[in-house]
C-alpha positions as CSV (number, residue, x, y, z in Angstrom):
1,M,84.5,68.6,41.0
2,K,82.3,66.5,43.2
3,N,79.2,67.8,41.4
4,Q,80.6,67.0,38.0
5,L,81.5,63.4,39.2
6,E,77.9,62.8,40.5
7,S,76.5,64.2,37.2
8,V,78.6,61.8,35.2
9,C,77.7,58.8,37.4
10,T,74.0,59.7,37.2
11,T,74.2,59.9,33.4
12,N,76.0,56.6,33.1
13,F,73.6,54.9,35.4
14,R,70.6,56.1,33.5
15,S,72.2,55.1,30.2
16,S,72.8,51.6,31.5
17,A,69.3,51.3,32.9
18,N,67.9,52.4,29.5
19,Q,70.0,49.8,27.6
20,L,68.9,47.1,30.0
21,V,65.2,48.0,29.6
22,Q,65.7,48.0,25.8
23,R,67.3,44.6,25.8
24,Q,64.6,43.2,28.0
25,S,62.0,44.7,25.7
26,T,63.6,43.2,22.6
27,T,64.0,39.8,24.2
28,S,60.3,39.9,25.2
29,V,59.2,40.8,21.7
30,I,61.4,38.0,20.2
31,N,59.9,35.5,22.7
32,N,56.4,36.6,22.0
33,R,57.0,36.5,18.2
34,S,58.4,32.9,18.5
35,V,55.4,31.8,20.6
36,A,53.0,33.4,18.2
37,Q,54.7,31.6,15.2
38,Q,54.5,28.3,17.1
39,K,50.9,28.8,17.8
40,I,50.2,29.7,14.1
41,Q,52.0,26.5,13.0
42,E,50.1,24.3,15.4
43,A,46.8,25.9,14.3
44,A,47.7,25.2,10.6
45,I,48.6,21.6,11.3
46,N,45.4,21.1,13.3
47,S,43.4,22.7,10.5
48,T,45.0,20.4,7.9
49,Q,44.4,17.3,9.9
50,V,40.7,18.4,10.4
51,N,40.3,19.0,6.6
52,K,41.9,15.6,5.8
53,A,39.7,13.8,8.3
54,A,36.6,15.6,6.9
55,L,37.6,14.6,3.4
56,V,38.1,11.0,4.3
57,Q,34.8,11.0,6.1
58,R,33.0,12.4,3.0
59,M,34.7,9.9,0.8
60,V,33.7,7.0,3.0
61,S,30.2,7.8,4.2
62,G,29.1,10.7,2.0
63,P,26.7,13.4,3.1
64,A,24.0,12.6,5.7
65,T,21.2,14.0,3.5
66,S,18.9,11.1,2.6
67,G,17.8,10.3,-0.9
68,Q,21.0,11.9,-2.5
69,Q,24.1,10.2,-3.8
70,P,27.2,11.0,-1.8
71,V,29.4,13.7,-3.4
72,I,33.0,12.8,-3.3
73,Q,35.4,15.8,-3.4
74,R,39.0,15.1,-4.2
75,N,41.8,17.6,-4.9
76,K,43.6,17.5,-8.2
77,H,46.6,15.6,-6.8
78,L,44.5,12.8,-5.6
79,K,42.7,12.7,-9.0
80,R,46.0,12.5,-10.8
81,F,47.1,9.7,-8.5
82,L,44.0,7.6,-9.0
83,N,44.2,8.1,-12.8
84,V,47.8,6.9,-12.8
85,I,47.2,3.7,-10.7
86,S,44.1,2.9,-12.8
87,L,45.8,3.5,-16.1
88,G,43.2,6.1,-17.0
89,G,40.3,3.8,-16.1
90,R,39.0,6.1,-13.4
91,K,38.5,9.0,-15.8
92,A,36.7,6.8,-18.3
93,Y,34.4,5.4,-15.6
94,V,33.6,8.9,-14.3
95,K,32.6,10.1,-17.8
96,Y,30.5,7.0,-18.3
97,K,28.7,7.5,-14.9
98,R,28.1,11.2,-15.6
99,A,26.7,10.5,-19.0
100,Q,24.5,7.7,-17.5
101,Q,23.1,10.0,-14.8
102,A,22.5,12.7,-17.4
103,G,20.2,10.2,-19.3
104,Q,22.4,10.0,-22.4
105,N,22.7,6.9,-24.5
106,V,26.0,5.3,-23.6
107,L,27.7,2.7,-25.8
108,V,28.9,-0.1,-23.6
109,P,32.1,-1.8,-25.0
110,Q,31.3,-5.2,-26.6
111,V,32.8,-8.2,-24.8
112,P,34.6,-10.6,-27.2
113,Q,32.4,-13.6,-27.9
114,P,33.8,-17.1,-27.2
115,I,34.8,-19.3,-30.0
116,D,32.2,-21.5,-31.8
117,S,31.5,-24.2,-29.3
118,E,29.9,-26.4,-31.9
119,E,33.0,-26.2,-34.0
120,E,35.3,-27.1,-31.1
121,F,33.0,-30.0,-30.3
122,A,33.1,-31.3,-33.9
123,V,36.9,-31.2,-33.9
124,A,37.1,-33.2,-30.7
125,Y,34.4,-35.6,-31.9
126,E,36.2,-36.4,-35.1
127,K,39.5,-37.0,-33.2
128,S,37.7,-39.6,-31.2
129,R,35.6,-41.3,-33.9
130,Y,36.8,-44.0,-36.2
131,Y,35.0,-46.4,-38.6
132,H,35.2,-50.2,-39.1
133,K,33.7,-52.2,-41.9
134,S,32.4,-55.7,-41.4
135,D,29.9,-58.2,-42.8
136,P,26.3,-57.2,-42.4
137,G,25.6,-60.3,-40.3
138,N,28.2,-59.1,-37.8
139,L,26.7,-55.8,-37.0
140,E,24.4,-56.9,-34.2
141,S,27.2,-58.8,-32.5
142,I,29.7,-55.9,-32.9
143,D,27.1,-53.5,-31.4
144,Q,26.8,-55.7,-28.4
145,H,30.4,-57.0,-27.8
146,G,32.4,-54.4,-29.7
147,L,35.4,-54.9,-32.0
148,L,37.3,-57.8,-30.5
149,N,40.9,-58.6,-31.4
150,H,41.7,-62.1,-32.8
151,T,42.4,-63.7,-29.3
152,E,39.2,-62.4,-27.7
153,R,37.1,-63.4,-30.7
154,I,38.2,-66.9,-30.3
155,E,37.5,-66.8,-26.6
156,Q,34.1,-65.2,-27.0
157,F,32.7,-67.1,-30.0
158,G,34.8,-70.3,-30.1
159,Q,36.0,-69.4,-33.6
160,D,37.2,-66.5,-35.6
161,V,34.8,-64.1,-37.1
162,R,35.6,-62.4,-40.4
163,G,35.7,-58.6,-40.4
164,M,37.9,-56.4,-42.5
165,S,39.7,-59.6,-43.5
166,G,36.5,-60.5,-45.3
167,L,37.6,-58.1,-48.1
168,G,40.0,-60.9,-49.2
169,G,43.1,-60.4,-51.3
170,E,46.1,-59.0,-49.5
171,F,44.1,-58.2,-46.4
172,A,43.0,-61.7,-45.7
173,G,44.0,-62.8,-42.3
174,D,45.5,-59.4,-41.3
175,E,43.0,-59.1,-38.4
176,K,45.3,-61.2,-36.3
177,K,47.3,-58.0,-36.0
178,G,44.5,-56.3,-34.1
179,V,41.5,-54.2,-34.8
180,F,41.4,-52.2,-38.1
181,L,40.0,-48.7,-38.0
182,G,39.9,-45.8,-40.3
183,P,38.8,-42.1,-40.4
184,K,35.7,-41.1,-42.3
185,K,37.7,-39.8,-45.2
186,L,39.3,-43.1,-45.8
187,M,36.1,-45.1,-45.5
188,V,34.3,-42.8,-48.0
189,E,37.1,-42.6,-50.5
190,S,37.5,-46.3,-50.4
191,R,33.7,-46.7,-51.0
192,M,33.4,-48.7,-47.7
193,T,29.9,-47.3,-47.2
194,Q,28.0,-50.4,-46.2
195,S,28.0,-52.4,-42.9
196,V,30.0,-49.7,-41.1
197,V,30.2,-49.1,-37.4
198,R,31.5,-46.2,-35.4
199,A,34.1,-46.6,-32.7
200,Y,35.0,-43.9,-30.2
201,L,38.4,-43.8,-28.7
202,P,39.6,-41.7,-25.8
203,A,42.7,-39.5,-26.2
204,S,44.8,-42.1,-24.4
205,R,44.1,-44.5,-27.3
206,T,44.5,-42.2,-30.2
207,V,48.3,-41.7,-29.8
208,L,49.5,-42.4,-33.3
209,H,52.6,-44.4,-34.2
210,H,54.4,-45.2,-37.5
211,W,54.4,-48.8,-38.7
212,H,58.2,-48.8,-38.3
213,D,57.9,-48.0,-34.6
214,T,58.7,-50.8,-32.1
215,D,57.3,-51.5,-28.7
216,V,54.0,-49.6,-29.5
217,P,51.7,-49.8,-26.4
218,S,48.9,-52.3,-27.3
219,Q,46.1,-49.8,-26.5
220,E,47.4,-47.1,-28.8
221,I,47.2,-47.0,-32.6
222,M,49.7,-47.3,-35.4
223,L,49.5,-46.7,-39.2
224,D,48.7,-49.7,-41.4
225,E,51.6,-50.3,-43.8
226,K,49.4,-52.0,-46.4
227,F,46.6,-49.5,-46.3
228,R,48.4,-46.1,-46.2
229,G,45.4,-43.9,-46.8
230,G,45.0,-43.4,-43.1
231,A,44.0,-46.8,-41.8
232,V,45.3,-47.7,-38.3
233,I,45.5,-50.8,-36.2
234,T,45.1,-51.1,-32.4
235,K,46.2,-54.4,-30.8
236,D,43.6,-54.2,-28.0
237,S,39.9,-54.7,-28.4
238,V,37.4,-51.8,-28.6
239,Y,34.6,-52.9,-26.4
240,G,30.8,-52.6,-27.0
241,Q,30.2,-49.4,-25.0
242,H,32.6,-47.6,-27.4
243,V,31.1,-49.0,-30.6
244,T,27.7,-48.5,-32.3
245,A,26.0,-49.4,-35.5
246,K,23.0,-47.3,-34.7
247,S,22.2,-43.7,-35.7
248,I,23.5,-41.2,-33.1
249,S,20.1,-39.4,-33.0
250,D,18.5,-42.7,-31.9
251,L,21.1,-43.1,-29.1
252,L,20.3,-39.5,-27.9
253,D,16.5,-39.9,-28.2
254,N,16.6,-43.2,-26.2
255,D,19.1,-41.9,-23.7
256,D,21.3,-45.0,-24.5
257,P,24.0,-45.6,-22.0
258,K,26.6,-45.7,-24.8
259,I,26.1,-41.9,-25.3
260,Q,27.7,-41.2,-21.9
261,T,30.8,-43.3,-22.8
262,I,31.0,-41.8,-26.3
263,L,30.8,-38.3,-24.9
264,E,33.4,-39.1,-22.3
265,S,35.8,-40.2,-25.1
266,V,35.0,-37.0,-27.0
267,A,35.6,-34.8,-23.9
268,S,39.1,-36.3,-23.5
269,Q,40.0,-34.9,-27.0
270,Y,39.4,-31.3,-26.0
271,E,42.4,-29.0,-25.9
272,G,41.0,-27.3,-22.8
273,Q,38.0,-27.7,-20.4
274,A,35.3,-29.8,-22.0
275,P,31.6,-28.8,-21.6
276,N,29.4,-31.0,-19.3
277,Q,27.5,-33.9,-20.8
278,E,24.2,-32.1,-21.2
279,T,25.8,-29.3,-23.1
280,M,27.7,-31.8,-25.3
281,K,24.4,-33.6,-26.1
282,Q,23.0,-30.3,-27.3
283,L,26.1,-29.6,-29.4
284,L,25.9,-33.1,-30.9
285,R,22.3,-32.6,-31.9
286,S,23.1,-29.2,-33.4
287,A,26.1,-30.5,-35.3
288,I,24.0,-33.4,-36.8
289,R,21.2,-31.0,-37.7
290,N,23.7,-28.7,-39.4
291,R,25.2,-31.7,-41.2
292,R,28.6,-31.2,-39.7
293,L,28.6,-34.7,-38.3
294,S,27.2,-37.9,-39.9
295,N,24.3,-39.7,-38.3
296,A,23.4,-42.5,-40.7
297,P,22.9,-46.0,-39.2
298,F,24.5,-49.2,-40.3
299,D,25.0,-48.9,-44.0
300,N,25.5,-45.2,-45.1
301,I,28.0,-43.0,-43.5
302,Q,27.6,-40.3,-46.1
303,G,24.2,-39.3,-44.7
């Protein structure tokens, strides 16, 4: 009986010992596997960071080999991202550069040309320019003093001087209203082609009012009720620096100070930014040469 009990105890002890060893072995294997997996993950992360750093370095500085263009390597996800944010421009640019490096003839997109500067100048010029007809004997005085209203003519000359009122008839004495002006079309159609001067008004003076309007500012213009073909009246004088009876080409050739004032008036008529004075002088010469603007002196505005 005693021997049987000892045998059973020995067997049970060995079984328990074996189970304990197995559990310790299993736990050790699990722990080792966990440590190994952690090490593998750390190595992968470090490898990814190294690859990213190397990629950024290549993108920024390129290879160290002298005399060669840096080769930029990007993965497909980065390429797609760059194409999206550049609206496809990156791909087109890459194709263009590759073709250029290969020595192929590349068609460069044409840049839209600006609008005709001479045309824009001519429009502004004709908005500024008006004509006035007077007696031949008045031209020299007008060129010097300008087109004076009735009050200033009396102050300047001690008496009135006939201008447009010299036409007689229903227009006699109307110059007490102010200074009469007209566009080129009116002057030509009315056959007022002799003893004509040009007057140039800035945009602030070409604000147009109807003859029925009241409280019209004296420096602005209003339609003439008697001469409805486009004639206008301004109550204020148009002084000499804005008026000329000479050919425009002569003013340009002689660098007459009036050219600066005339071009300042023209510049104010531009819808946008006006060119500088030198450019405007070139445009004026070109427009005259191309017969887009008249140039005749004194007695023939049809030239």
